[in-house]
C-alpha positions in Angstrom: 3.6 38.2 -16.8 4.7 36.2 -13.4 3.0 33.4 -11.7 4.0 31.7 -8.3 3.5 28.0 -7.8 0.8 29.4 -5.2 -1.0 30.9 -8.2 -0.5 34.6 -7.6 -0.3 36.6 -11.2 2.2 39.2 -10.8 2.0 42.3 -13.0 4.3 44.7 -11.3 6.7 46.5 -13.6 10.0 45.3 -13.7 11.6 47.5 -11.3 9.1 46.9 -8.4 9.5 43.1 -8.7 12.0 42.8 -6.2 10.6 44.7 -3.8 7.5 42.6 -4.0 6.6 39.5 -1.1 6.0 36.9 -2.6 3.8 34.3 -0.4 6.0 31.6 1.3 5.4 27.7 0.4 3.7 25.6 2.6 4.3 22.1 3.4 7.7 20.4 3.5 9.3 23.6 2.0 8.5 25.1 5.0 10.3 22.6 6.8 13.8 23.1 4.5 13.2 27.3 4.5 13.2 27.6 0.9 11.7 30.7 -0.4 9.4 31.1 -3.1 10.0 30.1 -7.0 8.8 32.2 -9.9 8.1 29.8 -13.2 10.7 30.9 -15.6 9.6 31.0 -19.3 11.1 28.9 -22.1 14.7 30.5 -23.0 14.6 32.2 -26.0 15.8 35.4 -27.4 12.8 37.9 -26.8 11.2 40.3 -29.5 9.5 43.1 -26.8 11.6 45.0 -24.3 14.6 44.0 -22.0 13.9 41.3 -19.7 14.2 41.2 -16.2 14.7 38.7 -13.8 12.2 38.3 -10.7 13.5 38.7 -7.0 16.0 36.5 -5.6 15.8 34.0 -9.0 19.2 34.2 -11.3 19.0 33.2 -15.1 21.8 30.6 -15.1 23.8 29.3 -18.8 23.2 25.6 -19.7 24.7 23.4 -22.5 22.3 21.8 -24.9 21.7 18.6 -23.6 22.4 15.4 -25.1 20.3 12.4 -26.0 21.4 9.0 -24.6 19.6 5.8 -25.2 17.5 4.2 -22.5 19.6 1.6 -20.1 17.7 -1.7 -21.8 19.9 -0.9 -25.1 22.9 0.0 -23.4 23.3 -3.0 -21.6 22.3 -5.2 -25.5 25.2 -2.9 -27.0 27.9 -4.3 -24.7 26.6 -7.4 -24.8 27.2 -7.3 -28.5 30.7 -5.5 -28.2 31.4 -7.9 -25.4 30.8 -11.0 -27.7 33.3 -9.4 -30.3 36.0 -7.8 -28.7 37.8 -8.7 -25.4 36.2 -8.2 -21.8 36.9 -4.4 -20.9 35.3 -1.9 -18.3 32.9 0.3 -19.4 32.5 3.7 -17.2 29.0 5.1 -16.0 29.0 8.7 -18.3 26.9 11.9 -17.0 23.0 11.7 -18.3 21.9 15.0 -19.8 18.5 14.7 -19.7 16.2 16.7 -22.7 14.0 19.9 -20.9 10.3 20.5 -22.1 11.3 23.0 -24.1 13.8 22.7 -27.0 17.4 25.0 -25.9 18.3 27.0 -28.8 21.2 26.2 -31.0 23.7 29.4 -30.1 23.7 30.7 -26.6 21.9 34.2 -26.8 24.4 37.5 -25.0 21.6 39.4 -23.0 22.4 43.0 -22.2 20.5 46.1 -21.3 20.0 47.6 -24.5 19.7 44.8 -26.6 20.0 41.0 -27.5 22.3 39.1 -30.0 23.8 35.9 -30.7 27.3 35.6 -29.5 29.5 32.8 -29.9 29.9 30.3 -26.5 33.0 31.0 -25.7 32.4 34.6 -25.5 29.2 34.6 -24.3 30.7 33.0 -21.2 33.4 35.6 -21.3 30.8 38.7 -21.1 27.2 37.4 -19.9 26.2 38.9 -16.4 24.5 35.7 -15.2 25.9 33.0 -13.4 27.7 29.9 -15.0 27.1 26.7 -13.8 27.1 22.9 -15.6 23.6 21.4 -15.4 23.8 19.2 -12.4 24.8 15.4 -12.9 23.6 13.9 -10.1 21.8 11.0 -11.7 24.1 9.0 -14.0 22.5 6.3 -16.5 24.5 3.4 -17.9 25.1 -0.2 -18.1 25.3 -1.2 -14.6 29.0 -2.6 -13.4 29.2 -5.5 -11.8 30.4 -5.9 -8.3 34.2 -7.1 -7.7 35.1 -10.6 -5.7 36.2 -7.9 -3.1 32.6 -6.4 -2.7 30.5 -9.8 -2.6 33.3 -11.3 -0.3 31.4 -13.0 2.6 33.7 -13.8 5.8 33.6 -17.0 7.3 31.6 -18.5 9.8 33.0 -17.0 13.3 35.5 -14.8 11.5 35.8 -11.4 12.6 35.3 -8.0 10.5 37.6 -5.5 10.2 35.1 -2.3 10.8 35.3 0.8 13.0 31.9 1.5 14.5 32.9 4.5 16.3 30.0 3.6 18.6 29.5 6.1 21.4 29.4 4.7 25.1 28.2 6.3 28.1 30.2 5.8 31.8 28.2 2.6 32.4 29.0 1.1 29.1 26.1 1.4 27.1 25.6 2.3 23.3 24.5 5.7 23.1 22.2 6.8 20.3 22.2 9.9 18.5 18.7 11.9 18.7 16.8 14.5 17.1 13.8 16.3 18.2 10.7 14.1 17.5 7.9 15.2 15.5 5.4 16.9 17.3 7.3 16.1 20.1 9.7 18.9 20.7 9.6 19.9 24.1 10.2 16.4 25.7 14.2 16.4 24.0 15.7 19.3 25.4 18.3 18.6 28.3 21.5 19.1 29.5 25.1 18.3 28.5 26.8 15.9 30.9 30.1 16.9 29.6 30.3 20.5 29.2 26.4 21.3 30.7 25.8 23.1 27.9 21.9 23.8 27.5 20.9 21.1 24.6 17.8 22.8 22.8 14.9 20.8 20.9 16.7 22.2 17.8 19.6 20.8 18.7 21.3 17.0 18.1 22.6 15.0 20.6 23.8 11.7 21.9 21.7 10.2 24.5 22.0 6.7 27.3 17.9 6.2 28.3 19.2 3.9 31.2 21.8 6.4 32.4 20.0 9.2 31.5 23.4 10.7 30.1 23.0 13.2 27.0 26.2 14.5 25.1 26.3 17.9 22.7 27.4 17.4 19.5 31.1 18.7 20.1 31.2 16.6 23.4 30.6 14.0 21.5 32.9 14.3 18.4 35.5 15.0 20.8 34.7 11.6 22.4 34.7 9.5 19.1 38.1 11.2 17.5 39.6 10.2 20.9 38.7 6.3 20.9 41.8 3.6 20.7 41.2 1.3 17.8 42.6 -0.3 14.4 42.5 1.7 11.1 42.6 0.2 7.5 43.3 2.6 4.4 42.9 6.0 6.3 44.3 7.6 9.7 41.2 7.6 12.3 42.2 10.9 13.4 41.8 12.8 10.1 38.0 11.7 10.0 37.2 14.3 13.1 39.5 17.6 11.5 38.1 17.9 7.6 36.2 20.1 6.4 32.8 20.1 4.7 34.6 19.3 1.2 36.8 16.8 2.4 34.6 14.6 4.6 30.9 15.1 2.9 30.5 12.3 -0.2 27.6 10.6 -2.1 25.2 8.5 -0.5 25.7 10.8 3.0 22.3 12.0 4.1 21.2 15.4 4.9 18.7 16.7 7.8 17.7 19.7 7.6 15.6 21.6 10.2 13.5 21.7 12.2 10.8 23.4 11.9 8.2 24.6 14.3 7.0 21.2 14.4 10.2 19.6 15.1 10.0 18.2 12.1 13.4 17.5 9.5 13.6 17.0 5.5 16.0 14.3 4.4 17.9 14.6 1.3 20.5 12.0 0.0 23.7 13.3 -1.9 24.4 12.0 -4.7 27.6 13.5 -5.3 30.9 15.1 -2.6 30.2 18.7 -1.8 32.7 20.7 -3.8 33.0 25.1 -3.6 30.6 26.9 -5.4 31.9 29.0 -8.1 32.9 32.5 -8.0 29.3 33.7 -10.0 27.0 31.7 -7.6 28.4 32.9 -4.4 28.5 36.2 -6.0 24.5 36.3 -6.6 24.5 34.4 -2.8 26.1 37.7 -1.2 23.7 40.1 -2.8 20.9 38.9 -1.5 23.1 37.7 1.8 25.4 40.1 2.6 25.7 39.0 5.7 27.5 35.7 4.5 30.3 37.4 3.5 33.1 35.9 5.7 31.1 32.3 5.0 32.2 29.8 2.4 29.6 28.7 -0.4 29.4 25.0 -1.5 27.3 23.0 -3.8 26.2 19.4 -3.7 24.0 17.5 -6.2 20.9 15.8 -4.5 18.1 13.8 -4.7 14.7 14.7 -2.2 10.7 13.7 -2.0 8.8 16.5 -1.5 5.5 17.9 -1.7 5.8 21.1 -3.5 8.5 20.0 -6.0 9.5 17.5 -8.9 12.0 16.4 -11.8 11.3 16.7 -15.3 11.4 12.4 -15.3 10.2 11.8 -12.0 8.1 12.4 -9.1 11.7 12.6 -7.1 13.7 16.3 -7.1 17.3 16.0 -8.1 18.8 19.5 -7.7 22.4 21.4 -7.4 21.9 22.1 -3.7 23.8 25.0 -2.2 25.3 25.1 1.1 26.8 28.1 3.2 29.5 27.0 5.4 30.1 29.3 8.8 34.0 29.3 9.8 33.6 30.8 12.9 31.3 28.0 14.6 32.0 24.9 11.6 28.0 24.9 11.5 26.4 24.3 7.8 23.3 25.5 6.1 20.5 25.3 3.3 20.7 28.6 1.5 19.4 27.6 -1.9 19.3 24.9 -4.6 19.6 24.8 -8.6 17.0 22.1 -9.9 18.0 19.9 -12.7 17.6 20.7 -16.1 16.2 24.1 -15.3 18.4 27.3 -15.3 16.9 29.3 -12.4 19.2 29.2 -8.8 16.4 29.5 -6.0 17.5 31.6 -2.9 15.9 30.6 0.6 15.4 34.1 2.3 16.4 32.0 6.1 19.7 29.9 6.5 18.3 26.1 7.4 20.4 24.2 9.6 21.8 21.0 8.4 22.7 18.2 10.6 24.3 15.2 8.3 25.1 11.5 8.6 28.0 10.1 7.4 28.2 6.8 5.7 29.8 3.3 7.2 31.5 2.6 3.8 34.5 5.0 4.0 37.7 4.2 3.1 39.1 3.0 6.6 36.0 2.2 8.2 34.9 -1.3 7.0 36.5 -3.8 4.6 33.7 -3.7 2.0 34.1 -1.2 -0.3 31.7 1.3 -2.0 31.0 1.5 -5.9 30.2 4.6 -7.1 29.0 3.4 -10.0 26.8 1.1 -8.4 25.5 3.6 -6.3 24.6 5.9 -8.7 22.5 3.4 -11.0 20.7 2.5 -8.3 19.8 5.9 -7.4 18.7 6.3 -11.1 16.4 2.6 -11.0 14.9 4.5 -7.8 14.1 7.4 -9.5 12.3 5.8 -12.4 9.9 4.4 -10.4 9.5 6.6 -8.0 6.1 7.9 -6.9 4.6 11.3 -4.8 5.0 12.3 -1.4 2.2 11.1 0.4 0.4 12.4 3.2 -1.0 9.3 4.4 2.5 7.8 4.7 4.0 10.7 6.5 1.1 10.0 9.4 1.8 5.9 9.1 5.5 6.6 9.8 4.8 9.4 12.6 2.6 7.3 14.6 4.7 4.0 14.2 6.1 2.2 16.4 9.6 3.1 17.2 11.7 0.6 16.4 14.3 -1.5 13.6 15.0 -4.8 12.1 17.1 -6.8 14.2 19.6 -9.4 12.9 19.0 -12.2 15.6 15.3 -12.4 14.4 16.5 -13.3 10.7 19.4 -16.0 11.9 17.6 -18.3 9.1 17.9 -17.7 5.5 14.5 -18.7 4.8 13.6 -15.5 7.2 15.7 -13.5 5.4 14.1 -14.2 2.2 10.5 -13.3 3.5 12.1 -10.3 4.9 13.7 -9.0 1.1 10.2 -9.6 -0.4 8.6 -7.1 2.7 11.7 -4.9 1.8 10.4 -4.4 -2.1 6.9 -4.2 -1.2 7.9 -1.3 0.6 9.5 0.3 -2.2 6.3 0.1 -3.7 4.3 2.7 -1.6 3.7 6.4 -1.7 7.4 7.7 -0.3 8.1 10.7 2.3 11.6 12.8 2.6 13.2 9.8 4.3 11.8 6.7 2.1 14.4 8.0 -0.5 17.4 7.8 1.5 16.0 4.3 2.7 15.5 2.4 -0.8 18.2 3.8 -2.3 21.0 2.7 -0.1 18.8 -0.8 0.4 18.7 -1.2 -3.5 22.3 -0.8 -3.6 22.8 -3.3 -1.4 21.2 -5.7 -3.6 22.7 -4.9 -6.5 26.4 -4.8 -5.2 25.9 -8.3 -3.9 26.5 -10.3 -7.3 26.2 -14.0 -7.3 26.0 -14.4 -3.6 22.3 -13.1 -4.3 19.4 -12.0 -1.8 20.9 -13.6 1.4 24.2 -11.3 1.4 21.9 -8.1 0.5 19.7 -8.9 3.4 22.4 -9.3 5.7 24.0 -6.0 4.9 20.9 -4.3 4.7 20.3 -5.5 8.5 23.7 -4.3 9.4 23.4 -0.6 7.8 20.0 0.1 6.9 17.6 -2.1 9.1 14.5 0.1 8.5 11.4 0.1 6.5 10.7 2.5 4.1 7.1 3.7 4.5 7.4 3.4 8.5 10.7 5.6 9.3 9.7 8.9 10.4 13.3 11.2 10.0 13.9 11.4 13.9 13.6 7.7 13.6 15.5 7.2 10.5 18.7 9.3 12.1 18.5 7.5 15.7 18.8 3.8 14.1 21.9 4.7 12.0 23.7 6.2 14.5 23.9 2.7 16.0 24.4 0.6 12.7 28.0 2.5 11.5 26.5 5.9 10.7 28.4 9.1 12.4 26.2 11.9 12.9 27.9 15.9 12.4 26.8 18.9 13.3 30.1 20.8 12.7 32.9 20.4 10.7 36.3 21.6 10.9 37.7 25.1 9.5 41.1 24.4 9.8 42.2 21.6 7.3 43.8 23.4 3.8 40.5 22.4 1.7 39.2 25.5 3.8 41.6 27.7 2.7 41.1 26.7 -1.1 37.4 26.7 -0.8 37.9 30.5 0.4 40.2 31.2 -2.7 38.2 29.4 -5.1 34.2 31.4 -4.2 36.7 34.7 -3.9 35.7 35.2 -1.0 
């Protein structure tokens, strides 16, 4: 017997399951466009007739999880080793989470006639199911200390080397990126002043309110690429002619949607984007044959949504599956694999995705990005996470649309008081946009080292100047677009990575 998340019992014969329509999810699941997910029981060799998977679900092979110590125990062990041995670096290692049900000691080969144990290598070669490693999107280890280059603060009056790529209108005003405001979709329709194309309520654009000047995403991207200015470690032009595998990295923010109410769902990337394995692409194409010319991609993510939660905490970590359309450069969300499970959920409809690229990339700023420290900050926030709140969502939609301004916190005492307010906001029940805000602000707090709270607040005011409990997705995108973050809705398909992705995906 199969039971859907809505409580519907499916008692039909296995042959009738693929054609059985399932009730769609409600709430935030509709915003992401994800299809119905059925619960998969404990993985064990069946004793009855052969098993059949329900429609739009696939069983994935997972390695048995390893038991690890807590971060506090690891920290104590490292301190003891450092007292006995010379100082050395300890890299973070992936966290393999124990699943609720014990995994079998040996993998099992599933066939239509019988089920028999098989060696691991033979099982991987002959099984018809999808092979995918469980997504190591969260790592638990001793928190690495930031280097001197990461915590170095410029002297007073010294100009920091940074490329903000701010788009300016003909009047010289800095333009803001925007998407449809929640529940106000009609007011955001406009016409691009560059190419005169219509900008619908579902499209992203750049706007100057003073001059009533709008630019579509194609024109704004071309304008950013043509901006003169110094670069650091990377060619500026290369930042605008790369595919999603080159450009998308951990810390970037996905905006999925919008739905019919103009609401976007915010998802935080916790790894780089990589081409999907051949078997995952084949399962996607079985349900969506029209995607034969697209490239299937995977990226580890973490989010906060009403119908889903993780195994160990309320936030939902998963390996999200995307499709990149070479003809238009668009990126769509097509499904995901929840962490610690063996289920590939495939959406009935493609969900358009917009992306904010974080500013701490090589060539963008002198402040270095510490990947291990970001993973530690994300793990810390996930352990303290809470469930999605309707009250917080209403508060964020109806709140005053304003951000934190650095000139209002010129004194160190004011910045210390602001940090206390930010920490209190981290303890509030979250919405989808709260995940990216809390993780990035926690990362800035952890990355300042001996410089302390004051430097952390300065970085928050520079790159993430919002409160997590009162910022809607549209307001988050609008604010970050003026603080060094770059908005993308299309990706180039002429880069060498695109050709290699097609080959690895088997398309």
